C-alpha positions as CSV (number, residue, x, y, z in Angstrom):
1,M,-2.3,156.5,93.3
2,Q,-5.6,158.2,94.3
3,P,-7.4,157.0,97.4
4,A,-10.7,155.3,97.0
5,Q,-13.7,157.7,97.4
6,G,-14.4,158.2,101.0
7,Q,-10.8,157.5,102.1
8,P,-8.7,160.6,103.1
9,F,-5.4,161.3,101.6
10,S,-2.3,160.6,103.5
11,Q,-1.3,163.2,106.2
12,H,2.0,163.6,104.3
13,D,0.7,164.9,100.9
14,Y,2.8,167.8,99.5
15,L,1.8,171.3,98.3
16,D,2.9,170.7,94.8
17,A,1.9,167.0,94.3
18,P,1.4,166.1,90.6
19,G,-2.1,165.3,89.2
20,P,-5.4,167.1,89.4
21,A,-6.4,169.3,92.3
22,V,-8.3,167.2,94.7
23,E,-9.8,167.4,98.2
24,D,-9.3,164.9,101.0
25,H,-11.4,162.2,99.5
26,G,-10.0,162.4,96.0
27,R,-12.8,164.5,94.5
28,T,-11.6,167.0,91.9
29,V,-11.8,170.7,93.0
30,T,-11.8,173.7,90.8
31,A,-8.6,175.2,92.3
32,S,-4.9,175.3,92.0
33,L,-2.9,172.4,93.4
34,R,-1.6,174.6,96.2
35,A,-5.1,175.8,97.1
36,A,-6.4,172.2,97.1
37,T,-3.6,171.2,99.5
38,W,-4.6,174.0,101.9
39,Y,-8.2,172.9,101.5
40,R,-7.3,169.3,102.5
41,Q,-5.6,170.8,105.6
42,A,-8.9,172.6,106.5
43,Q,-10.8,169.4,106.1
44,R,-8.5,167.7,108.5
45,A,-8.3,170.5,111.0
46,I,-9.1,169.7,114.6
47,D,-10.7,173.0,115.4
48,H,-12.4,176.0,113.9
49,R,-9.4,178.3,114.1
50,R,-7.1,175.9,112.2
51,A,-9.7,175.3,109.6
52,A,-10.2,179.0,109.0
53,T,-6.4,179.6,108.8
54,A,-6.1,176.8,106.2
55,L,-9.1,178.2,104.2
56,R,-7.5,181.7,104.2
57,L,-4.3,180.2,102.8
58,A,-6.3,178.3,100.2
59,V,-8.0,181.5,99.1
60,E,-4.7,183.4,99.0
61,A,-3.3,180.6,96.8
62,D,-6.3,180.8,94.5
63,P,-8.7,183.8,94.9
64,A,-11.3,182.2,92.6
65,F,-11.6,179.0,94.7
66,E,-15.3,179.3,95.4
67,L,-15.5,176.2,97.7
68,A,-12.9,177.6,100.1
69,L,-14.4,181.1,99.8
70,A,-17.9,179.8,100.7
71,D,-16.6,177.9,103.7
72,L,-14.5,180.8,105.0
73,D,-17.4,183.2,104.6
74,A,-19.7,180.8,106.5
75,M,-17.2,180.3,109.3
76,T,-16.3,184.0,109.7
77,G,-19.7,185.5,109.1
78,T,-18.5,187.4,106.0
79,S,-19.9,187.5,102.5
80,G,-19.1,189.1,99.3
81,Q,-19.6,188.8,95.6
82,R,-16.6,187.2,94.0
83,H,-15.8,186.1,90.5
84,S,-15.3,182.4,90.3
85,R,-14.9,179.7,87.7
86,G,-17.5,176.9,87.2
87,Q,-17.6,174.2,89.9
88,M,-17.9,170.5,90.0
89,N,-21.5,169.3,90.9
90,W,-20.4,168.2,94.4
91,E,-18.8,171.6,95.0
92,R,-22.0,173.4,94.0
93,H,-24.0,171.3,96.4
94,H,-21.5,171.9,99.2
95,I,-21.6,175.6,98.6
96,E,-25.4,175.6,98.7
97,V,-25.3,173.7,102.0
98,V,-22.9,176.0,103.8
99,R,-24.4,179.2,102.4
100,T,-27.9,178.0,103.6
101,A,-26.4,177.3,107.0
102,A,-24.7,180.7,107.1
103,S,-28.0,182.4,106.2
104,G,-29.5,181.1,109.4
105,N,-31.8,178.5,107.9
106,G,-30.6,175.6,110.0
107,Q,-33.4,173.2,109.2
108,R,-33.0,173.6,105.4
109,A,-29.2,173.4,105.7
110,A,-29.5,170.1,107.6
111,D,-31.9,168.7,105.0
112,L,-29.5,169.8,102.2
113,L,-26.6,168.3,104.1
114,R,-28.4,164.9,104.3
115,E,-28.9,165.0,100.5
116,H,-25.3,166.1,99.9
117,L,-23.8,163.4,102.1
118,A,-26.0,160.7,100.5
119,G,-24.2,161.6,97.2
120,V,-20.6,162.2,98.4
121,G,-20.4,160.0,101.5
122,C,-18.3,162.4,103.6
123,D,-17.8,166.1,103.5
124,P,-16.2,167.1,106.9
125,L,-16.3,170.9,106.3
126,A,-19.9,171.0,105.2
127,F,-20.9,168.8,108.2
128,R,-18.9,170.9,110.7
129,I,-20.1,174.2,109.3
130,V,-23.8,173.1,109.4
131,A,-23.3,171.7,113.0
132,Q,-21.7,174.9,114.1
133,M,-24.3,177.2,112.5
134,R,-27.2,175.3,114.0
135,Q,-25.6,175.3,117.5
136,P,-27.0,178.8,118.6
137,A,-30.4,178.0,117.3
138,G,-30.7,174.7,119.3
139,M,-32.4,173.0,116.4
140,D,-34.3,169.8,117.1
141,D,-33.7,168.4,113.6
142,D,-32.4,164.9,114.4
143,F,-28.9,166.2,113.5
144,E,-27.1,163.9,116.0
145,N,-28.7,160.9,114.3
146,L,-27.0,162.1,111.1
147,A,-23.7,162.5,112.9
148,G,-23.9,158.9,113.9
149,Q,-24.1,157.8,110.3
150,L,-21.0,159.6,109.1
151,P,-18.0,157.5,108.0
152,D,-14.9,157.2,110.3
153,C,-12.5,159.1,108.1
154,H,-13.0,162.4,110.0
155,P,-13.9,161.4,113.5
156,T,-12.7,164.6,115.2
157,R,-15.5,167.0,116.0
158,W,-14.9,170.7,116.6
159,P,-15.9,172.2,119.9
160,S,-19.2,173.9,120.0
161,S,-17.8,177.4,119.9
162,P,-15.3,178.8,117.4
């Protein structure tokens, strides 16, 4: 049984669970089941290091998993042209948000994140990546107000530094 949208999967999901590849809120991802499982671990990670490790494992499991690639690139400051398959709409929006944040355009990333979260409800990696990328810039973009509106499904915040 799939969780309701906005409700995370159980902490006890398995690498080879049957069904479509999904992320932590049950949204379909364009990835292998194994890569999706690692992506869910990244979404649940309590810090930057653990999230990056899980994202690396997701990319190793499925090198064309653009969602994990974009997140990993944003978090590690890398970039590269990769061949990927088509993405779900929510994945394309997520990728636009994190790539905008990684490009240094914090205000635009925060605006895109607001739009994205209005549609999906919760996206812990997009939120954390934008928050982390805007930290050095010290943006006064009412971001903390946005943080107060997030659902309780991923309450752990990463520390300010990676």
